[in-house]
Backbone as a ProteinNet text record, in pm:
[ID]
protein_1_A
[PRIMARY]
MAFALMVQQLRLLLPLPPFMMTLIIGSLVNLSLVLAARFTAPAVLWAMSAALPAVAFMQGHLTLPIMIPVVFFSNAAYAFFCKASQRACLRILVAPLLKASCMTIGFFAVSTLFQIGPQLVWRFLLIYGGLQWATSFLGCLFFELMDRRLSGKESV
[TERTIARY]
1444.7	1313.5	1195.7	1200.4	1098.4	1130.2	1276.6	1280.2	1232.8	1254.3	1238.2	1078.9	983.7	846.6	800.1	901.2	829.1	838	959.4	999.9	897.1	788.5	733.8	599.5	589.9	450.5	491.6	587	583.3	516	463.8	407.8	242.2	212.8	85.9	84.2	205	232.4	258.3	351.5	437.1	383.7	316.4	246.4	321.5	428.9	514.2	447.9	529.2	465.1	490.5	457.6	487	603.7	670.2	809	906.3	919.9	983.7	970.8	841.2	800.1	884.3	846.4	941.2	1078.6	1111.8	1260.4	1334.4	1287.5	1337.1	1279.3	1163.4	1128.8	1187.8	1191.2	1277.5	1412.5	1500.2	1620.4	1658.9	1577.5	1590.3	1519.3	1459.9	1405.9	1527.8	1565.3	1714.4	1810.3	1857	1934.4	1928.6	1786.7	1780.6	1789.7	1806.2	1814.8	1967.3	2051	2202.3	2245.9	2207.8	2239.2	2212	2075.3	2048.1	2161.1	2178.3	2290.1	2394.9	2462.8	2584.2	2611.5	2496.1	2503.3	2414.9	2313	2272.5	2254.2	2177.7	2207.3	2107.6	2138.5	2057	1896.3	1857.8	1732	1645.1	1708.5	1646	1642.3	1751.8	1733	1616	1610.2	1481.7	1329.7	1348.7	1204.4	1206.1	1289.9	1258.7	1237.1	1306.1	1275.2	1127.3	1062	947.7	815.7	857.8	774.7	750.2	859.4	850.7	770.4	753.1	652.6	497.7	507	378.5	302.3	366.3	325.2	302.3	395.1	376.4	240.6	234.1	86.2	-38.3	-43	-173.4	-173.7	-51.6	-76.6	-132.4	-107.5	-161.8	-45.9	71.6	173.1	235.6	208.8	197.7	95.7	75.4	-69.3	-121.2	-13.5	-42.3	-3.9	-69.8	-33	71.1	52.9	163.7	282.1	336.6	411.6	487.5	411.5	510.9	613.5	598.5	696	826.1	781.4	877	978.9	938.9	997.4	1052.7	978.4	1061.7	1204.8	1201.2	1320.8	1429.8	1379.5	1478	1516.8	1447.2	1499.4	1622.3	1563.1	1652.9	1787.6	1797.6	1898.8	2014.9	1935.7	2021.2	2086.1	1986.7	2054.1	2155.1	2163.4	2256.2	2368.1	2360.2	2446.5	2551.1	2485.6	2538.5	2626.7	2543.8	2603	2748.2	2769.7	2866.2	2969.7	2944.5	3045.8	3102.7	3251.4	3347.6	3386.3	3377.3	3448.1	3298.6	3302.8	3225.8	3186.9	3280	3256.4	3152.3	3215.1	3098	2952.4	2947.9	2816.3	2742.2	2792.9	2764.5	2678.6	2793.2	2775	2660.8	2698.4	2646.2	2530.3	2475.8	2358.3	2255	2265.5	2144.1	2107	2213.1	2182.5	2104.1	2174.1	2096.3	1971.4	1925.9	1820.9	1711	1777.2	1685.9	1677.3	1765.1	1734.8	1657.7	1665.8	1582.2	1415.2	1366.8	1264.5	1221.1	1304.4	1301.5	1227.1	1294.4	1296.3	1170.7	1156.4	1014.4	901	883.4	769.5	760.9	833.5	852.4	743.8	830.7	752.4	627.3	586.7	440.7	349.4	397.8	342.3	275.8	396.5	343.2	255.5	303.8	210.9	15.6	39.9	-81.8	-155.7	-70.8	-107.3	-155.3	-13.4	-50.1	-7.7	-93.6	-42.4	92.5	165.5	297.5	300.6	202.6	196.7	211.4	140.1	148.9	296.4	329.8	430.5	593.7	590.5	703.5	684.1	552	553.8	577.4	550	585.8	735.5	805.7	948	1006.5	967.2	1049.2	1038.1	924.2	908.4	976.4	902.8	963.6	1105.2	1135.7	1280.8	1376.1	1371.8	1461.7	1455.6	1333.4	1314.8	1390.1	1358.6	1442.8	1582.9	1663.3	1791.8	1817.5	1752.1	1781.7	1781.7	1686.8	1639.9	1771.5	1804.5	1887.9	2041.5	2076.8	2182.8	2213.5	2109.7	2122.4	2097.1	2056.5	2058.9	2215.3	2275	2392.1	2506	2478.4	2577.2	2540.1	2420.9	2392.6	2482.8	2459.7	2526.2	2645	2731.7	2875	2914.3	2841.6	2885.2	2874.9	2753.2	2745.3	2851.3	2876.4	2999.2	3106.4	3147.8	3282.8	3261	3174.6	3162.1	3179.9	3098.8	3104.3	3225.3	3302.9	3431.1	3568.6	3551.9	3604.7	3720.3	3669.8	3780.2	3754.9	3640.9	3621.4	3557.1	3590.8	3540.1	3430.1	3351.5	3246.4	3282.8
8.5	50.6	-64.8	-142.6	-270.6	-342.6	-364.3	-442.3	-393.3	-222.9	-147.9	-175	-168	-174.9	-290.7	-397.3	-546.8	-577.5	-523.2	-545.2	-478.1	-355.7	-297.7	-387.1	-445	-569.2	-674.6	-703.3	-809.1	-777	-655.2	-610.4	-719.9	-714.8	-779.1	-913.7	-984.9	-1134.3	-1217.7	-1150.5	-1184.4	-1168.7	-1253.5	-1222.9	-1226.6	-1106	-1068.7	-957.1	-952.1	-825.5	-691.6	-599.9	-464.9	-410.8	-441.2	-395.4	-429.9	-588.4	-710.4	-679.6	-640.5	-608.9	-494.8	-401	-249.6	-262.8	-309.7	-351.3	-425.5	-516.6	-591.5	-526.8	-491.6	-416.4	-282.6	-189.8	-75.5	-80.9	-201.7	-218.4	-247	-363	-392.5	-277.9	-163	-40.6	29.6	37.9	130.1	90.6	-45.4	-108.8	-83.3	-74.3	-70	88.6	193.5	315.5	317.8	244.7	250	195	75.1	48.9	118.1	172.6	259.7	367.9	445.5	538.5	520.9	371	365.2	328.6	269.1	197	271.3	377.4	420.3	558.4	638.4	770	867.5	969.8	1053.2	1088.5	1056.4	1053.8	955.8	814.6	692.6	730.6	790.3	829.6	885.4	1015.3	1117.2	1018.7	923.2	860	761.7	709.3	623.9	687.8	805.4	877.5	917.8	943.4	1005.8	884	788.1	663.6	582.5	546.6	459.6	519	643.8	700.1	711	738.3	743.5	593.9	504.6	367.2	310.1	356.8	332.9	383.8	513.1	566.8	536.4	484.4	385.5	251.5	207.3	73.3	82.1	211.4	276.3	253.8	238.6	247.4	380.1	486.6	625.1	697.4	716.8	760.7	881.2	989	1130.2	1149.9	1184.9	1238.8	1336.7	1410.7	1537.3	1485.8	1377.1	1289	1240	1226.4	1195.4	1286.3	1421.5	1493.4	1497.9	1470.9	1433.3	1335.5	1206.9	1108.7	1119.4	1178.5	1210.9	1252.5	1376.5	1445.9	1385.4	1318	1204.9	1098.4	1055.1	993.1	992.9	1100.9	1167.8	1220.5	1273.7	1335.2	1202.3	1072.7	980.9	893.8	908.1	833.6	920.3	1042.7	1128.4	1134.2	1112.5	1133.1	998.9	900.5	762.2	756.2	824.7	835.7	909.5	1032.9	1105.4	1081.6	993.1	938.2	849.2	845.8	727.2	627.4	689.5	607.6	501.9	399.2	307.1	348.8	384.4	416.3	549.5	649	784.5	748.1	648.5	632.6	572.1	418.9	364	443.3	536.2	637.6	759.8	835.3	956.1	958.4	840.8	845.4	810.7	738.2	695.5	824.7	906.7	1014.6	1142.5	1145.9	1230.8	1217.1	1081.6	1029.7	1043.6	1014.5	1043.6	1188.6	1239.6	1419.3	1488.2	1450.7	1498.4	1444.6	1342.6	1307.4	1391.5	1392.1	1474.9	1604.2	1662.4	1804.7	1800.1	1734.9	1731	1718	1628.1	1565.2	1698.3	1777.7	1876.6	2016.3	2027.6	2116.4	2070.4	1951.8	1928.7	1915.8	1873.6	1858.7	2019	2142.5	2242.1	2314.4	2282.9	2348.1	2278.8	2160	2091.3	2118.8	2182.9	2182.9	2047.8	1948.2	1802.4	1796	1758.7	1759.3	1686.2	1789.2	1725.7	1580.9	1530.4	1406.5	1308.4	1316.7	1246	1278	1395.9	1404.4	1345.1	1340.7	1262.6	1137.6	1064.1	909	871.4	971.1	946	944.1	1042.8	1042.3	945.3	916.6	811.3	659.4	627.6	514.7	507.3	605.8	641.8	671.7	735.3	817.6	721.3	613.1	538.8	414.3	375.5	261.5	324.3	469.5	506.8	494.4	545.6	492.2	386.4	284.1	164.6	90.2	137	77.4	120.8	263	336	262.6	235.2	182.7	56.9	-27.5	-160.3	-170	-86.6	-103.8	-51.3	49.8	45.8	-24.5	-67.7	-202.4	-340.1	-357.3	-472.9	-416.7	-310.5	-271.8	-320.7	-232.3	-273	-437.1	-501.4	-637.1	-709.9	-665.2	-741.7	-677.9	-511.3	-493.4	-549.9	-584.7	-632.2	-787	-854.8	-1020.9	-997.3	-935.3	-933.6	-863.5	-781.1	-700.3	-832.3	-932.2	-1038.4	-981.2	-887	-835	-931.1	-977.6	-1076.3	-1192.9	-1289.8	-1414.9	-1447.7	-1546	-1588	-1693.1
-819.6	-801.5	-769.8	-857.6	-842.9	-734.4	-699	-549.5	-439.6	-457.4	-319.8	-324.2	-453.6	-440.8	-376.6	-460.6	-415.2	-244.6	-225.1	-69.6	37.3	-16.3	43.2	76.1	-41.4	-57.5	42.5	85.5	188.1	300.8	332.1	460.4	432.1	327.3	323	292.8	310.4	299.5	419.1	482.6	615.4	747.6	787.2	950.8	1056.1	1024.8	1172.8	1235.3	1385.4	1448.9	1363	1403.4	1325.7	1331.1	1483.8	1481.5	1401.5	1398.6	1318.5	1173.1	1130.8	971.9	957.8	1015.2	987.9	974.6	1075	1080.5	946.3	926.2	813.1	677.6	663.6	530.5	516.2	630.4	627.9	595	665.8	608.6	470	424.2	253	183.8	215.6	109.1	144.7	255.1	263.4	195	205	135.6	-14	-86.4	-233.8	-270.9	-167	-210.5	-201.3	-131.3	-134	-246.7	-277.5	-409.4	-550.5	-517.1	-637.9	-623.7	-521.4	-508.1	-570.4	-543	-594.7	-739.5	-812.8	-934.8	-1015.3	-990.7	-1106.6	-1114.3	-1227.9	-1222.8	-1108.3	-1100.4	-1003	-1031.9	-1158.8	-1190.5	-1103.9	-1121.6	-1055	-930.6	-817.4	-698.7	-673.7	-765.8	-732.7	-763.1	-877.9	-895.3	-758.2	-714.8	-591	-468.6	-451.4	-313.1	-322.7	-444.1	-458.6	-465.1	-491.3	-531.5	-406.1	-353.1	-224.8	-114.2	-48.6	17.9	-44.1	-148.8	-198.2	-193.8	-236.4	-213.4	-91.6	44.2	151.4	192.4	153	196.3	116.7	-8.8	-66.1	9.8	60.5	141	272.5	329.4	458.4	567.9	537.2	636.4	633.3	587.8	607.9	609.6	770.6	780	723.2	769.9	694.6	578.8	485.3	327.6	325	424.6	435.3	461.5	543.5	523.6	401.3	299.1	167.4	127.3	158.9	101.9	216.4	323.6	448.9	449.9	388.5	351.5	250.4	117.8	9.6	18.4	72.4	98.5	196.1	305.8	391.2	312.9	206.7	120.2	55	-10.7	-111.2	-50.3	76.7	148.8	160.9	227.1	256.3	127.7	14.1	-86.3	-178.1	-172.4	-229.5	-130.9	-18.6	75.3	38.2	19.1	22.5	-130.5	-229	-343.3	-364.7	-261.2	-265.5	-176.4	-75.1	-8.4	-50.3	-29.1	-88.5	9.9	133	269.8	314	325.1	385.4	525.1	610.2	761.1	735.2	673.9	671.5	637.2	536.4	472.9	624.4	673.7	785.8	884.3	927.5	1031.8	1009.2	918.5	897.8	817.2	724.2	622.2	746.4	829.9	900	993	1030.3	1092.8	1039.5	920.5	821.8	821.8	756.9	738.5	869.6	981.2	1075	1125.9	1091	1134.8	1046.3	907.4	817.2	869.8	886.5	943	1022.6	1143.1	1257.9	1250.6	1190.6	1152.8	1052.7	967.8	877.5	955.2	1027.1	1118.8	1230.4	1277.9	1367.2	1279.3	1129.6	1055.9	1050.1	1021.7	975.5	1100.8	1201.7	1318.9	1360.2	1359.8	1370.5	1278.1	1168.9	1064.3	1082.3	1108.1	1139.7	1298.5	1383.3	1497.4	1592.8	1555.1	1595.4	1720.6	1825.8	1987.9	2035.1	2120.4	2180.3	2197.2	2281.1	2308.3	2201	2084.2	1956.3	1889.7	1897.9	1837.4	1905.6	2026	2099.6	2061.2	2074.2	2083.6	1921.4	1819.4	1672.6	1701.9	1724.6	1714.1	1825.7	1903.3	1999.3	1925	1886.7	1774	1667.4	1586.9	1433.4	1419.4	1468.2	1475.6	1493.4	1587.7	1617.6	1524	1471.3	1363.5	1270.8	1228	1098.4	1089.4	1182.4	1236.4	1200.8	1267.6	1274.7	1118.6	1060.7	915.2	828.5	850.2	777.2	777	907.9	949	879.5	923	872.8	704.8	637.9	460.9	462.9	508.5	463.9	521.7	629.3	670.5	563.6	535.2	429	307.2	282.2	149.7	139.5	258	243.3	285.9	334	352.3	226.1	125	-32.3	-102.5	-80.5	-169	-132.5	-4.2	17.2	-12.6	-43.5	-59.3	-204.9	-265.8	-450.8	-473.8	-443.1	-463.5	-424.1	-351.4	-318.2	-215.6	-123.7	-41.7	102.5	93.1	244	180.6	249.4	217.8	331.4	294.5	432.6	478.1
[MASK]
++++++++++++++++++++++++++++++++++++++++++++++++++++++++++++++++++++++++++++++++++++++++++++++++++++++++++++++++++++++++++++++++++++++++++++++++++++++++++++

């Protein structure tokens, strides 16, 4: 959890364009979720899933406080799927789709509940949904590359 929280702080230190910053930091945060899923207890996954969006909101990177539960449940679904999945291919392909789907459904629920305009909803989904899928995919991919390297299955 410390690694993930530290990575979120990089936004404050690195002067990169927002898209690049989100791609890099999001991928590393998702990598930390997959690492925790594979090597820690479920209680740690729940704690990380809750702490990461709360800290992101406090840093100003999550604009609506009502999105904290949406991100929490999306992170939890992603992490617990990675924990349960024994096949790397399944993790890499399905876990990012699951997380992006949870985020999309959650955002639609929030936008309906708070009557957020459709233009903002679609803009958010086009930008944020694609980035969520990409960072989740890269997080799983980085884990698989690290796991293969550390287990000696593949040499560099």
